[in-house]
HTML snippet that shows the backbone in 3Dmol.js (N, CA, C, O; Angstrom):
<script src="https://3Dmol.org/build/3Dmol-min.js"></script>
<div id="view" style="width:600px;height:400px;position:relative"></div>
<script>
const pdb = `
ATOM      1  N   UNK A   1       6.503 -12.275  -2.862  1.00  0.00           N
ATOM      2  CA  UNK A   1       5.889 -13.054  -1.820  1.00  0.00           C
ATOM      3  C   UNK A   1       4.396 -13.121  -2.091  1.00  0.00           C
ATOM      4  O   UNK A   1       3.770 -12.112  -2.419  1.00  0.00           O
ATOM      5  N   UNK A   2       3.843 -14.282  -1.956  1.00  0.00           N
ATOM      6  CA  UNK A   2       2.423 -14.491  -2.219  1.00  0.00           C
ATOM      7  C   UNK A   2       1.717 -14.841  -0.915  1.00  0.00           C
ATOM      8  O   UNK A   2       2.145 -15.736  -0.186  1.00  0.00           O
ATOM      9  N   UNK A   3       0.632 -14.127  -0.631  1.00  0.00           N
ATOM     10  CA  UNK A   3      -0.133 -14.352   0.592  1.00  0.00           C
ATOM     11  C   UNK A   3      -1.462 -15.015   0.263  1.00  0.00           C
ATOM     12  O   UNK A   3      -1.989 -14.862  -0.838  1.00  0.00           O
ATOM     13  N   UNK A   4      -1.995 -15.749   1.227  1.00  0.00           N
ATOM     14  CA  UNK A   4      -3.313 -16.353   1.056  1.00  0.00           C
ATOM     15  C   UNK A   4      -4.356 -15.241   0.933  1.00  0.00           C
ATOM     16  O   UNK A   4      -4.178 -14.151   1.476  1.00  0.00           O
ATOM     17  N   UNK A   5      -5.418 -15.518   0.233  1.00  0.00           N
ATOM     18  CA  UNK A   5      -6.435 -14.495  -0.034  1.00  0.00           C
ATOM     19  C   UNK A   5      -7.035 -13.883   1.237  1.00  0.00           C
ATOM     20  O   UNK A   5      -7.164 -12.660   1.300  1.00  0.00           O
ATOM     21  N   UNK A   6      -7.412 -14.682   2.263  1.00  0.00           N
ATOM     22  CA  UNK A   6      -7.962 -14.045   3.472  1.00  0.00           C
ATOM     23  C   UNK A   6      -6.966 -13.119   4.167  1.00  0.00           C
ATOM     24  O   UNK A   6      -7.351 -12.079   4.700  1.00  0.00           O
ATOM     25  N   UNK A   7      -5.702 -13.492   4.162  1.00  0.00           N
ATOM     26  CA  UNK A   7      -4.672 -12.637   4.770  1.00  0.00           C
ATOM     27  C   UNK A   7      -4.540 -11.353   3.964  1.00  0.00           C
ATOM     28  O   UNK A   7      -4.424 -10.268   4.533  1.00  0.00           O
ATOM     29  N   UNK A   8      -4.558 -11.472   2.655  1.00  0.00           N
ATOM     30  CA  UNK A   8      -4.406 -10.300   1.793  1.00  0.00           C
ATOM     31  C   UNK A   8      -5.604  -9.365   1.910  1.00  0.00           C
ATOM     32  O   UNK A   8      -5.457  -8.151   1.771  1.00  0.00           O
ATOM     33  N   UNK A   9      -6.790  -9.920   2.164  1.00  0.00           N
ATOM     34  CA  UNK A   9      -7.987  -9.105   2.313  1.00  0.00           C
ATOM     35  C   UNK A   9      -7.990  -8.336   3.633  1.00  0.00           C
ATOM     36  O   UNK A   9      -8.494  -7.215   3.687  1.00  0.00           O
ATOM     37  N   UNK A  10      -7.436  -8.917   4.697  1.00  0.00           N
ATOM     38  CA  UNK A  10      -7.464  -8.277   6.007  1.00  0.00           C
ATOM     39  C   UNK A  10      -6.259  -7.356   6.221  1.00  0.00           C
ATOM     40  O   UNK A  10      -6.266  -6.541   7.143  1.00  0.00           O
ATOM     41  N   UNK A  11      -5.238  -7.475   5.392  1.00  0.00           N
ATOM     42  CA  UNK A  11      -4.010  -6.704   5.558  1.00  0.00           C
ATOM     43  C   UNK A  11      -4.225  -5.187   5.581  1.00  0.00           C
ATOM     44  O   UNK A  11      -3.623  -4.520   6.421  1.00  0.00           O
ATOM     45  N   UNK A  12      -5.052  -4.609   4.702  1.00  0.00           N
ATOM     46  CA  UNK A  12      -5.268  -3.160   4.800  1.00  0.00           C
ATOM     47  C   UNK A  12      -5.867  -2.732   6.133  1.00  0.00           C
ATOM     48  O   UNK A  12      -5.531  -1.667   6.650  1.00  0.00           O
ATOM     49  N   UNK A  13      -6.745  -3.548   6.688  1.00  0.00           N
ATOM     50  CA  UNK A  13      -7.339  -3.208   7.981  1.00  0.00           C
ATOM     51  C   UNK A  13      -6.303  -3.247   9.101  1.00  0.00           C
ATOM     52  O   UNK A  13      -6.332  -2.420  10.013  1.00  0.00           O
ATOM     53  N   UNK A  14      -5.400  -4.201   9.028  1.00  0.00           N
ATOM     54  CA  UNK A  14      -4.319  -4.269  10.018  1.00  0.00           C
ATOM     55  C   UNK A  14      -3.430  -3.038   9.909  1.00  0.00           C
ATOM     56  O   UNK A  14      -3.053  -2.450  10.922  1.00  0.00           O
ATOM     57  N   UNK A  15      -3.092  -2.648   8.680  1.00  0.00           N
ATOM     58  CA  UNK A  15      -2.262  -1.457   8.489  1.00  0.00           C
ATOM     59  C   UNK A  15      -2.967  -0.185   8.956  1.00  0.00           C
ATOM     60  O   UNK A  15      -2.327   0.712   9.505  1.00  0.00           O
ATOM     61  N   UNK A  16      -4.273  -0.104   8.742  1.00  0.00           N
ATOM     62  CA  UNK A  16      -5.028   1.060   9.221  1.00  0.00           C
ATOM     63  C   UNK A  16      -4.985   1.115  10.744  1.00  0.00           C
ATOM     64  O   UNK A  16      -4.803   2.187  11.321  1.00  0.00           O
ATOM     65  N   UNK A  17      -5.150  -0.028  11.394  1.00  0.00           N
ATOM     66  CA  UNK A  17      -5.116  -0.069  12.861  1.00  0.00           C
ATOM     67  C   UNK A  17      -3.735   0.325  13.390  1.00  0.00           C
ATOM     68  O   UNK A  17      -3.629   1.090  14.349  1.00  0.00           O
ATOM     69  N   UNK A  18      -2.681  -0.199  12.765  1.00  0.00           N
ATOM     70  CA  UNK A  18      -1.322   0.157  13.180  1.00  0.00           C
ATOM     71  C   UNK A  18      -1.077   1.644  12.969  1.00  0.00           C
ATOM     72  O   UNK A  18      -0.504   2.310  13.831  1.00  0.00           O
ATOM     73  N   UNK A  19      -1.507   2.164  11.831  1.00  0.00           N
ATOM     74  CA  UNK A  19      -1.325   3.580  11.538  1.00  0.00           C
ATOM     75  C   UNK A  19      -2.086   4.465  12.502  1.00  0.00           C
ATOM     76  O   UNK A  19      -1.562   5.482  12.957  1.00  0.00           O
ATOM     77  N   UNK A  20      -3.321   4.090  12.822  1.00  0.00           N
ATOM     78  CA  UNK A  20      -4.126   4.882  13.756  1.00  0.00           C
ATOM     79  C   UNK A  20      -3.502   4.873  15.146  1.00  0.00           C
ATOM     80  O   UNK A  20      -3.466   5.905  15.816  1.00  0.00           O
ATOM     81  N   UNK A  21      -3.016   3.728  15.577  1.00  0.00           N
ATOM     82  CA  UNK A  21      -2.367   3.635  16.879  1.00  0.00           C
ATOM     83  C   UNK A  21      -1.092   4.478  16.919  1.00  0.00           C
ATOM     84  O   UNK A  21      -0.835   5.177  17.899  1.00  0.00           O
ATOM     85  N   UNK A  22      -0.310   4.410  15.868  1.00  0.00           N
ATOM     86  CA  UNK A  22       0.927   5.197  15.812  1.00  0.00           C
ATOM     87  C   UNK A  22       0.630   6.694  15.786  1.00  0.00           C
ATOM     88  O   UNK A  22       1.333   7.472  16.430  1.00  0.00           O
ATOM     89  N   UNK A  23      -0.398   7.104  15.051  1.00  0.00           N
ATOM     90  CA  UNK A  23      -0.759   8.525  15.022  1.00  0.00           C
ATOM     91  C   UNK A  23      -1.302   8.986  16.368  1.00  0.00           C
ATOM     92  O   UNK A  23      -1.068  10.126  16.769  1.00  0.00           O
ATOM     93  N   UNK A  24      -2.023   8.116  17.070  1.00  0.00           N
ATOM     94  CA  UNK A  24      -2.496   8.450  18.410  1.00  0.00           C
ATOM     95  C   UNK A  24      -1.320   8.621  19.371  1.00  0.00           C
ATOM     96  O   UNK A  24      -1.308   9.543  20.186  1.00  0.00           O
ATOM     97  N   UNK A  25      -0.338   7.732  19.274  1.00  0.00           N
ATOM     98  CA  UNK A  25       0.861   7.855  20.108  1.00  0.00           C
ATOM     99  C   UNK A  25       1.596   9.147  19.787  1.00  0.00           C
ATOM    100  O   UNK A  25       2.075   9.826  20.695  1.00  0.00           O
ATOM    101  N   UNK A  26       1.692   9.493  18.517  1.00  0.00           N
ATOM    102  CA  UNK A  26       2.357  10.742  18.125  1.00  0.00           C
ATOM    103  C   UNK A  26       1.609  11.945  18.683  1.00  0.00           C
ATOM    104  O   UNK A  26       2.227  12.925  19.097  1.00  0.00           O
ATOM    105  N   UNK A  27       0.299  11.876  18.695  1.00  0.00           N
ATOM    106  CA  UNK A  27      -0.507  12.985  19.221  1.00  0.00           C
ATOM    107  C   UNK A  27      -0.334  13.117  20.737  1.00  0.00           C
ATOM    108  O   UNK A  27      -0.229  14.227  21.259  1.00  0.00           O
ATOM    109  N   UNK A  28      -0.306  11.989  21.436  1.00  0.00           N
ATOM    110  CA  UNK A  28      -0.207  12.019  22.889  1.00  0.00           C
ATOM    111  C   UNK A  28       1.209  12.324  23.381  1.00  0.00           C
ATOM    112  O   UNK A  28       1.376  12.854  24.479  1.00  0.00           O
ATOM    113  N   UNK A  29       2.219  12.002  22.594  1.00  0.00           N
ATOM    114  CA  UNK A  29       3.610  12.231  23.005  1.00  0.00           C
ATOM    115  C   UNK A  29       4.006  13.701  22.849  1.00  0.00           C
ATOM    116  O   UNK A  29       5.013  14.125  23.415  1.00  0.00           O
ATOM    117  N   UNK A  30       3.247  14.469  22.108  1.00  0.00           N
ATOM    118  CA  UNK A  30       3.435  15.905  21.893  1.00  0.00           C
ATOM    119  C   UNK A  30       4.734  16.253  21.181  1.00  0.00           C
ATOM    120  O   UNK A  30       4.690  16.687  20.029  1.00  0.00           O
ATOM    121  N   UNK A  31       5.868  16.084  21.807  1.00  0.00           N
ATOM    122  CA  UNK A  31       7.143  16.517  21.223  1.00  0.00           C
ATOM    123  C   UNK A  31       8.186  15.410  21.343  1.00  0.00           C
ATOM    124  O   UNK A  31       7.987  14.404  22.024  1.00  0.00           O
ATOM    125  N   UNK A  32       9.280  15.629  20.672  1.00  0.00           N
ATOM    126  CA  UNK A  32      10.408  14.720  20.813  1.00  0.00           C
ATOM    127  C   UNK A  32      10.526  13.732  19.681  1.00  0.00           C
ATOM    128  O   UNK A  32       9.665  13.668  18.804  1.00  0.00           O
ATOM    129  N   UNK A  33      11.594  12.964  19.703  1.00  0.00           N
ATOM    130  CA  UNK A  33      11.843  12.004  18.625  1.00  0.00           C
ATOM    131  C   UNK A  33      10.828  10.851  18.605  1.00  0.00           C
ATOM    132  O   UNK A  33      10.536  10.304  17.542  1.00  0.00           O
ATOM    133  N   UNK A  34      10.296  10.487  19.765  1.00  0.00           N
ATOM    134  CA  UNK A  34       9.313   9.407  19.800  1.00  0.00           C
ATOM    135  C   UNK A  34       8.041   9.818  19.056  1.00  0.00           C
ATOM    136  O   UNK A  34       7.453   9.014  18.332  1.00  0.00           O
ATOM    137  N   UNK A  35       7.629  11.046  19.233  1.00  0.00           N
ATOM    138  CA  UNK A  35       6.455  11.545  18.533  1.00  0.00           C
ATOM    139  C   UNK A  35       6.674  11.585  17.024  1.00  0.00           C
ATOM    140  O   UNK A  35       5.803  11.197  16.245  1.00  0.00           O
ATOM    141  N   UNK A  36       7.842  12.057  16.629  1.00  0.00           N
ATOM    142  CA  UNK A  36       8.167  12.130  15.203  1.00  0.00           C
ATOM    143  C   UNK A  36       8.247  10.737  14.578  1.00  0.00           C
ATOM    144  O   UNK A  36       7.758  10.523  13.468  1.00  0.00           O
ATOM    145  N   UNK A  37       8.859   9.798  15.285  1.00  0.00           N
ATOM    146  CA  UNK A  37       8.959   8.430  14.787  1.00  0.00           C
ATOM    147  C   UNK A  37       7.577   7.781  14.677  1.00  0.00           C
ATOM    148  O   UNK A  37       7.273   7.118  13.685  1.00  0.00           O
ATOM    149  N   UNK A  38       6.750   7.975  15.696  1.00  0.00           N
ATOM    150  CA  UNK A  38       5.392   7.407  15.663  1.00  0.00           C
ATOM    151  C   UNK A  38       4.581   8.014  14.526  1.00  0.00           C
ATOM    152  O   UNK A  38       3.818   7.312  13.862  1.00  0.00           O
ATOM    153  N   UNK A  39       4.741   9.314  14.299  1.00  0.00           N
ATOM    154  CA  UNK A  39       4.028   9.964  13.204  1.00  0.00           C
ATOM    155  C   UNK A  39       4.465   9.390  11.853  1.00  0.00           C
ATOM    156  O   UNK A  39       3.629   9.125  10.989  1.00  0.00           O
ATOM    157  N   UNK A  40       5.773   9.199  11.674  1.00  0.00           N
ATOM    158  CA  UNK A  40       6.288   8.617  10.427  1.00  0.00           C
ATOM    159  C   UNK A  40       5.769   7.209  10.194  1.00  0.00           C
ATOM    160  O   UNK A  40       5.365   6.865   9.083  1.00  0.00           O
ATOM    161  N   UNK A  41       5.780   6.401  11.238  1.00  0.00           N
ATOM    162  CA  UNK A  41       5.269   5.038  11.125  1.00  0.00           C
ATOM    163  C   UNK A  41       3.774   5.057  10.805  1.00  0.00           C
ATOM    164  O   UNK A  41       3.299   4.264   9.992  1.00  0.00           O
ATOM    165  N   UNK A  42       3.043   5.956  11.442  1.00  0.00           N
ATOM    166  CA  UNK A  42       1.606   6.060  11.194  1.00  0.00           C
ATOM    167  C   UNK A  42       1.292   6.441   9.762  1.00  0.00           C
ATOM    168  O   UNK A  42       0.409   5.856   9.135  1.00  0.00           O
ATOM    169  N   UNK A  43       2.013   7.421   9.247  1.00  0.00           N
ATOM    170  CA  UNK A  43       1.780   7.858   7.870  1.00  0.00           C
ATOM    171  C   UNK A  43       2.142   6.743   6.881  1.00  0.00           C
ATOM    172  O   UNK A  43       1.405   6.495   5.926  1.00  0.00           O
ATOM    173  N   UNK A  44       3.264   6.080   7.107  1.00  0.00           N
ATOM    174  CA  UNK A  44       3.662   4.982   6.215  1.00  0.00           C
ATOM    175  C   UNK A  44       2.666   3.826   6.257  1.00  0.00           C
ATOM    176  O   UNK A  44       2.372   3.227   5.223  1.00  0.00           O
ATOM    177  N   UNK A  45       2.148   3.509   7.438  1.00  0.00           N
ATOM    178  CA  UNK A  45       1.170   2.425   7.548  1.00  0.00           C
ATOM    179  C   UNK A  45      -0.127   2.787   6.828  1.00  0.00           C
ATOM    180  O   UNK A  45      -0.737   1.934   6.183  1.00  0.00           O
ATOM    181  N   UNK A  46      -0.549   4.038   6.933  1.00  0.00           N
ATOM    182  CA  UNK A  46      -1.770   4.453   6.242  1.00  0.00           C
ATOM    183  C   UNK A  46      -1.575   4.440   4.723  1.00  0.00           C
ATOM    184  O   UNK A  46      -2.487   4.060   3.989  1.00  0.00           O
ATOM    185  N   UNK A  47      -0.413   4.846   4.254  1.00  0.00           N
ATOM    186  CA  UNK A  47      -0.123   4.799   2.814  1.00  0.00           C
ATOM    187  C   UNK A  47      -0.105   3.353   2.320  1.00  0.00           C
ATOM    188  O   UNK A  47      -0.623   3.054   1.244  1.00  0.00           O
ATOM    189  N   UNK A  48       0.493   2.456   3.109  1.00  0.00           N
ATOM    190  CA  UNK A  48       0.528   1.040   2.741  1.00  0.00           C
ATOM    191  C   UNK A  48      -0.886   0.472   2.675  1.00  0.00           C
ATOM    192  O   UNK A  48      -1.205  -0.286   1.759  1.00  0.00           O
ATOM    193  N   UNK A  49      -1.734   0.827   3.634  1.00  0.00           N
ATOM    194  CA  UNK A  49      -3.118   0.344   3.634  1.00  0.00           C
ATOM    195  C   UNK A  49      -3.866   0.835   2.402  1.00  0.00           C
ATOM    196  O   UNK A  49      -4.579   0.065   1.759  1.00  0.00           O
ATOM    197  N   UNK A  50      -3.707   2.103   2.073  1.00  0.00           N
ATOM    198  CA  UNK A  50      -4.379   2.665   0.899  1.00  0.00           C
ATOM    199  C   UNK A  50      -3.868   2.022  -0.394  1.00  0.00           C
ATOM    200  O   UNK A  50      -4.649   1.749  -1.305  1.00  0.00           O
ATOM    201  N   UNK A  51      -2.571   1.786  -0.470  1.00  0.00           N
ATOM    202  CA  UNK A  51      -1.987   1.163  -1.655  1.00  0.00           C
ATOM    203  C   UNK A  51      -2.541  -0.239  -1.870  1.00  0.00           C
ATOM    204  O   UNK A  51      -2.940  -0.587  -2.981  1.00  0.00           O
ATOM    205  N   UNK A  52      -2.568  -1.036  -0.823  1.00  0.00           N
ATOM    206  CA  UNK A  52      -3.071  -2.409  -0.947  1.00  0.00           C
ATOM    207  C   UNK A  52      -4.567  -2.398  -1.262  1.00  0.00           C
ATOM    208  O   UNK A  52      -5.031  -3.188  -2.085  1.00  0.00           O
ATOM    209  N   UNK A  53      -5.322  -1.510  -0.615  1.00  0.00           N
ATOM    210  CA  UNK A  53      -6.757  -1.419  -0.876  1.00  0.00           C
ATOM    211  C   UNK A  53      -7.022  -1.067  -2.343  1.00  0.00           C
ATOM    212  O   UNK A  53      -7.866  -1.692  -2.985  1.00  0.00           O
ATOM    213  N   UNK A  54      -6.316  -0.084  -2.870  1.00  0.00           N
ATOM    214  CA  UNK A  54      -6.520   0.314  -4.264  1.00  0.00           C
ATOM    215  C   UNK A  54      -6.061  -0.771  -5.235  1.00  0.00           C
ATOM    216  O   UNK A  54      -6.665  -0.958  -6.292  1.00  0.00           O
ATOM    217  N   UNK A  55      -4.999  -1.481  -4.878  1.00  0.00           N
ATOM    218  CA  UNK A  55      -4.520  -2.570  -5.727  1.00  0.00           C
ATOM    219  C   UNK A  55      -5.566  -3.685  -5.798  1.00  0.00           C
ATOM    220  O   UNK A  55      -5.826  -4.224  -6.873  1.00  0.00           O
ATOM    221  N   UNK A  56      -6.167  -4.030  -4.655  1.00  0.00           N
ATOM    222  CA  UNK A  56      -7.207  -5.052  -4.639  1.00  0.00           C
ATOM    223  C   UNK A  56      -8.435  -4.603  -5.446  1.00  0.00           C
ATOM    224  O   UNK A  56      -9.032  -5.398  -6.172  1.00  0.00           O
ATOM    225  N   UNK A  57      -8.800  -3.336  -5.312  1.00  0.00           N
ATOM    226  CA  UNK A  57      -9.947  -2.808  -6.045  1.00  0.00           C
ATOM    227  C   UNK A  57      -9.702  -2.871  -7.546  1.00  0.00           C
ATOM    228  O   UNK A  57     -10.601  -3.233  -8.305  1.00  0.00           O
ATOM    229  N   UNK A  58      -8.495  -2.520  -7.980  1.00  0.00           N
ATOM    230  CA  UNK A  58      -8.146  -2.579  -9.398  1.00  0.00           C
ATOM    231  C   UNK A  58      -8.147  -4.022  -9.902  1.00  0.00           C
ATOM    232  O   UNK A  58      -8.617  -4.296 -11.006  1.00  0.00           O
ATOM    233  N   UNK A  59      -7.627  -4.933  -9.099  1.00  0.00           N
ATOM    234  CA  UNK A  59      -7.599  -6.340  -9.482  1.00  0.00           C
ATOM    235  C   UNK A  59      -9.020  -6.880  -9.668  1.00  0.00           C
ATOM    236  O   UNK A  59      -9.295  -7.602 -10.627  1.00  0.00           O
ATOM    237  N   UNK A  60      -9.913  -6.528  -8.749  1.00  0.00           N
ATOM    238  CA  UNK A  60     -11.296  -6.987  -8.873  1.00  0.00           C
ATOM    239  C   UNK A  60     -11.968  -6.424 -10.115  1.00  0.00           C
ATOM    240  O   UNK A  60     -12.704  -7.132 -10.801  1.00  0.00           O
ATOM    241  N   UNK A  61     -11.716  -5.151 -10.405  1.00  0.00           N
ATOM    242  CA  UNK A  61     -12.317  -4.524 -11.585  1.00  0.00           C
ATOM    243  C   UNK A  61     -11.810  -5.186 -12.862  1.00  0.00           C
ATOM    244  O   UNK A  61     -12.587  -5.431 -13.785  1.00  0.00           O
ATOM    245  N   UNK A  62     -10.523  -5.474 -12.919  1.00  0.00           N
ATOM    246  CA  UNK A  62      -9.974  -6.121 -14.113  1.00  0.00           C
ATOM    247  C   UNK A  62     -10.466  -7.556 -14.237  1.00  0.00           C
ATOM    248  O   UNK A  62     -10.685  -8.037 -15.349  1.00  0.00           O
ATOM    249  N   UNK A  63     -10.641  -8.240 -13.127  1.00  0.00           N
ATOM    250  CA  UNK A  63     -11.146  -9.613 -13.175  1.00  0.00           C
ATOM    251  C   UNK A  63     -12.568  -9.667 -13.709  1.00  0.00           C
ATOM    252  O   UNK A  63     -12.931 -10.601 -14.424  1.00  0.00           O
ATOM    253  N   UNK A  64     -13.375  -8.666 -13.365  1.00  0.00           N
ATOM    254  CA  UNK A  64     -14.746  -8.625 -13.873  1.00  0.00           C
ATOM    255  C   UNK A  64     -14.765  -8.292 -15.359  1.00  0.00           C
ATOM    256  O   UNK A  64     -15.611  -8.796 -16.099  1.00  0.00           O
ATOM    257  N   UNK A  65     -13.843  -7.451 -15.797  1.00  0.00           N
ATOM    258  CA  UNK A  65     -13.834  -6.996 -17.190  1.00  0.00           C
ATOM    259  C   UNK A  65     -13.257  -8.044 -18.139  1.00  0.00           C
ATOM    260  O   UNK A  65     -13.758  -8.225 -19.248  1.00  0.00           O
ATOM    261  N   UNK A  66     -12.203  -8.730 -17.701  1.00  0.00           N
ATOM    262  CA  UNK A  66     -11.527  -9.705 -18.567  1.00  0.00           C
ATOM    263  C   UNK A  66     -11.671 -11.089 -17.953  1.00  0.00           C
ATOM    264  O   UNK A  66     -11.316 -11.310 -16.795  1.00  0.00           O
ATOM    265  N   UNK A  67     -12.196 -12.015 -18.742  1.00  0.00           N
ATOM    266  CA  UNK A  67     -12.439 -13.362 -18.222  1.00  0.00           C
ATOM    267  C   UNK A  67     -11.190 -14.235 -18.252  1.00  0.00           C
ATOM    268  O   UNK A  67     -11.184 -15.310 -17.653  1.00  0.00           O
ATOM    269  N   UNK A  68     -10.161 -13.812 -18.915  1.00  0.00           N
ATOM    270  CA  UNK A  68      -8.944 -14.605 -18.998  1.00  0.00           C
ATOM    271  C   UNK A  68      -8.904 -15.536 -20.189  1.00  0.00           C
ATOM    272  O   UNK A  68      -7.928 -16.263 -20.371  1.00  0.00           O
ATOM    273  N   UNK A  69      -9.946 -15.527 -21.004  1.00  0.00           N
ATOM    274  CA  UNK A  69      -9.970 -16.381 -22.186  1.00  0.00           C
ATOM    275  C   UNK A  69      -9.029 -15.821 -23.238  1.00  0.00           C
ATOM    276  O   UNK A  69      -8.809 -14.612 -23.320  1.00  0.00           O
ATOM    277  N   UNK A  70      -8.485 -16.709 -24.030  1.00  0.00           N
ATOM    278  CA  UNK A  70      -7.600 -16.298 -25.110  1.00  0.00           C
ATOM    279  C   UNK A  70      -8.363 -16.345 -26.431  1.00  0.00           C
ATOM    280  O   UNK A  70      -9.381 -17.026 -26.557  1.00  0.00           O
ATOM    281  N   UNK A  71      -7.861 -15.628 -27.380  1.00  0.00           N
ATOM    282  CA  UNK A  71      -8.451 -15.628 -28.720  1.00  0.00           C
ATOM    283  C   UNK A  71      -7.834 -16.787 -29.497  1.00  0.00           C
ATOM    284  O   UNK A  71      -6.611 -16.908 -29.567  1.00  0.00           O
ATOM    285  N   UNK A  72      -8.664 -17.625 -30.073  1.00  0.00           N
ATOM    286  CA  UNK A  72      -8.166 -18.749 -30.854  1.00  0.00           C
ATOM    287  C   UNK A  72      -8.008 -18.321 -32.315  1.00  0.00           C
ATOM    288  O   UNK A  72      -8.980 -18.012 -33.004  1.00  0.00           O
ATOM    289  N   UNK A  73      -6.775 -18.314 -32.754  1.00  0.00           N
ATOM    290  CA  UNK A  73      -6.481 -18.003 -34.149  1.00  0.00           C
ATOM    291  C   UNK A  73      -6.256 -19.304 -34.906  1.00  0.00           C
ATOM    292  O   UNK A  73      -5.675 -20.244 -34.363  1.00  0.00           O
ATOM    293  N   UNK A  74      -6.708 -19.367 -36.148  1.00  0.00           N
ATOM    294  CA  UNK A  74      -6.437 -20.584 -36.922  1.00  0.00           C
ATOM    295  C   UNK A  74      -4.926 -20.739 -37.154  1.00  0.00           C
ATOM    296  O   UNK A  74      -4.237 -19.792 -37.533  1.00  0.00           O
ATOM    297  N   UNK A  75      -4.453 -21.922 -36.923  1.00  0.00           N
ATOM    298  CA  UNK A  75      -3.025 -22.171 -37.058  1.00  0.00           C
ATOM    299  C   UNK A  75      -2.713 -22.735 -38.440  1.00  0.00           C
ATOM    300  O   UNK A  75      -3.404 -23.636 -38.916  1.00  0.00           O
ATOM    301  N   UNK A  76      -1.690 -22.216 -39.075  1.00  0.00           N
ATOM    302  CA  UNK A  76      -1.257 -22.734 -40.368  1.00  0.00           C
ATOM    303  C   UNK A  76      -0.010 -23.602 -40.227  1.00  0.00           C
ATOM    304  O   UNK A  76       0.547 -24.052 -41.228  1.00  0.00           O
ATOM    305  N   UNK A  77       0.430 -23.839 -38.998  1.00  0.00           N
ATOM    306  CA  UNK A  77       1.643 -24.616 -38.778  1.00  0.00           C
ATOM    307  C   UNK A  77       1.398 -26.111 -38.895  1.00  0.00           C
ATOM    308  O   UNK A  77       2.303 -26.865 -39.253  1.00  0.00           O
ATOM    309  N   UNK A  78       0.182 -26.543 -38.597  1.00  0.00           N
ATOM    310  CA  UNK A  78      -0.112 -27.981 -38.588  1.00  0.00           C
ATOM    311  C   UNK A  78      -0.721 -28.448 -39.905  1.00  0.00           C
ATOM    312  O   UNK A  78      -1.379 -29.487 -39.961  1.00  0.00           O
ATOM    313  N   UNK A  79      -0.507 -27.712 -40.910  1.00  0.00           N
ATOM    314  CA  UNK A  79      -0.996 -27.807 -42.181  1.00  0.00           C
ATOM    315  C   UNK A  79      -1.484 -28.808 -42.999  1.00  0.00           C
ATOM    316  O   UNK A  79      -1.859 -28.543 -44.141  1.00  0.00           O
TER     317      UNK A  79
END
`;
const viewer = $3Dmol.createViewer("view");
viewer.addModel(pdb, "pdb");
viewer.setStyle({}, {cartoon: {color: "spectrum"}});
viewer.zoomTo();
viewer.render();
</script>
């Protein structure tokens, strides 16, 4: 699935907000399955945010390093 660039840029922030809210709910619920479920969702959302953030950072670094140009080799096929 391909997302538009502005959506892809804001996605880690959305995941951080969802994760923070879920962790807050887990903290306030104290015990029980709801707390455990909220904690799991919070941790997964934070991991997803970190993964996307690091992926974007790596993509930017590679884009700066490699311009995308190809090496032109002399062709002997058109002889």
